[in-house]
C-alpha positions in Angstrom: 209.4 23.0 98.3 206.5 23.0 95.8 207.5 22.6 92.1 204.9 25.2 91.0 206.2 27.8 93.4 209.3 29.7 91.9 211.5 31.9 94.0 212.4 35.4 93.0 213.2 38.6 94.8 209.5 39.3 95.4 209.1 36.0 97.4 211.6 37.0 100.0 211.1 39.5 102.8 213.4 42.6 102.6 216.1 43.0 105.3 217.8 46.3 106.4 220.1 47.4 103.6 217.9 45.8 100.8 219.3 42.3 101.2 216.7 39.5 101.2 217.6 36.5 103.5 215.6 33.7 101.9 212.0 32.5 101.3 209.5 34.4 103.3 207.1 32.4 105.5 204.1 34.6 105.1 201.1 35.5 103.0 201.1 37.0 99.6 200.2 40.3 101.3 203.3 40.2 103.4 205.5 39.4 100.4 203.9 42.2 98.4 204.4 44.6 101.4 208.1 43.5 101.5 208.5 44.2 97.8 207.0 47.6 98.2 209.3 48.4 101.1 212.3 47.3 99.0 211.1 49.5 96.1 210.7 52.4 98.5 214.2 52.0 99.8 215.6 51.9 96.3 213.6 55.0 95.4 215.0 56.8 98.3 218.6 56.0 97.4 217.9 57.1 93.8 216.4 60.4 95.0 219.5 61.0 97.2 221.8 60.3 94.3 219.8 62.7 92.1 219.9 65.4 94.7 223.7 65.1 94.9 224.2 65.3 91.2 221.7 68.3 91.0 223.4 70.2 93.7 226.8 69.6 92.0 225.5 70.8 88.7 224.0 73.9 90.3 227.3 74.7 92.0 229.3 74.3 88.8 226.9 76.5 86.8 227.3 79.2 89.4 231.1 78.9 89.3 231.1 79.3 85.5 228.7 82.2 85.6 230.8 84.1 88.2 234.1 83.3 86.5 235.8 86.1 84.6 237.8 85.7 81.3 241.0 86.8 83.1 240.4 84.2 85.9 240.0 81.5 83.2 243.1 82.5 81.4 245.1 82.5 84.7 243.9 79.0 85.4 244.9 77.7 82.0 248.3 79.3 82.3 248.8 77.6 85.7 247.9 74.2 84.2 250.2 74.8 81.3 253.1 75.6 83.7 252.4 72.4 85.7 252.2 70.1 82.7 253.9 71.6 79.7 254.2 68.4 77.7 250.5 67.6 78.0 249.6 71.1 77.0 251.9 71.0 74.0 250.3 67.7 72.8 246.7 69.0 73.3 247.4 72.2 71.5 249.0 70.3 68.5 246.0 68.0 68.3 243.6 70.9 68.6 245.6 72.9 66.0 245.5 69.9 63.5 241.8 69.5 63.8 241.1 73.2 63.5 243.3 73.3 60.5 241.5 70.5 58.9 238.1 72.1 59.7 239.0 75.5 58.2 241.1 74.3 55.3 239.0 75.8 52.7 
């Protein structure tokens, strides 16, 4: 291989799944097209991940808006009944910090 020619991810043709097999035997245009195709695939995956996170956030916001105070209290009481030791520890830590905050 030529010493002046350095290999990087743009000198290899993209393969399905975004894996590049090795040096591409083609023109600079072919390699640039391969790099663009790889970038498009990455952009598509990023958009899909963004859509999943966005949909999850919208769902959670709707759940919080629709929740009633009584429902939230019932959920907290159920969690306290399932794990009383953890609840006691959390309430002690929270009480300590609130006591320090409102000391004066």
